[in-house]
C-alpha positions, 0 to 999 in steps of 0.5 A, a space after each residue: 499499500 505503501 509502495 502504491 501511493 509513492 508511485 503515485 507521488 512520483 508519477 504526479 511530479 512526473 505529470 508536474 514536469 513532464 512538456 508543456 501543451 502548446 499555446 490553445 489559438 484562441 489563448 491572448 497573445 503574452 504583454 509585449 515590453 515597449 522599448 526603452 527609449 534613452 532620454 527625457 521624454 520629449 517638451 509637449 507641443 506649444 498648443 498643447 502648453 497651456 492644458 498641461 497639468 489641468 483637468 481637462 474636463 474643467 478647461 475646455 467643454 466636453 462634445 461626444 462628436 470624436 471616435 478613438 482609441 490610444 492603443 499602442 505603447 511604441 516606447 518609454 522614454 528614460 527621463 528626466 523625465 520619464 515617461 510612454 509614448 502612445 498611439 491610436 486612431 481620432 475622427 472627428 465625427 462632425 467634421 469628418 477627417 483625422 483628430 489632428 490634436 489629442 490630449 493625454 490625460 491620468 486618470 483624475 484627467 488631470 493633463 500630462 501630454 499630448 499626440 497630433 495626427 501623423 497620417 498613419 495608415 490603420 486600414 482596420 478603423 473602417 473595418 471597425 466604424 464605418 463612418 471612418 471615411 478614411 484611413 489616415 487616422 492614426 496619431 502618435 502623442 507622450 504622456 508623462 506616465 510609466 504607469 497607469 492609465 492613460 485616455 486620450 481625448 480629441 481636439 474639435 471645435 479648433 481647439 474649444 472643446 476635447 471629445 473622449 476618444 478611449 484609454 490603456 491600460 501602460 
């Protein structure tokens, strides 16, 4: 009886140490670490300076006239100051064109970064949102955050209002 118990324990240990199963096709991809860029976070563009450090919803009225997202962490800046390069896509539904300027906030909605349209090709966007009439909706930006939530806000109405676009966890 004792010998049988020892055999069972040994079999269990061998099974646990055996070859790993192949990953399932529907399993999520492993999280990739964004590359580290030597040096400081770039200075925000001049148009974004008046918003830095402010609560975005207190600085500008909020509209619901855009679509978009923050969906790529492009890099990490070593600093000082440290931060992250992020990207995504944006569409102004009212103007029927890609968003040109983006403000980036943390979870408290305090502005810590900005982005601009780069005309990046995003052929996935019109498939997701058929009302988007361009594949050139990509934007890039930098935020003074290395972890936590980054929320993207599109500037609309010639910079007189904002609209929520999306968020991502760093």
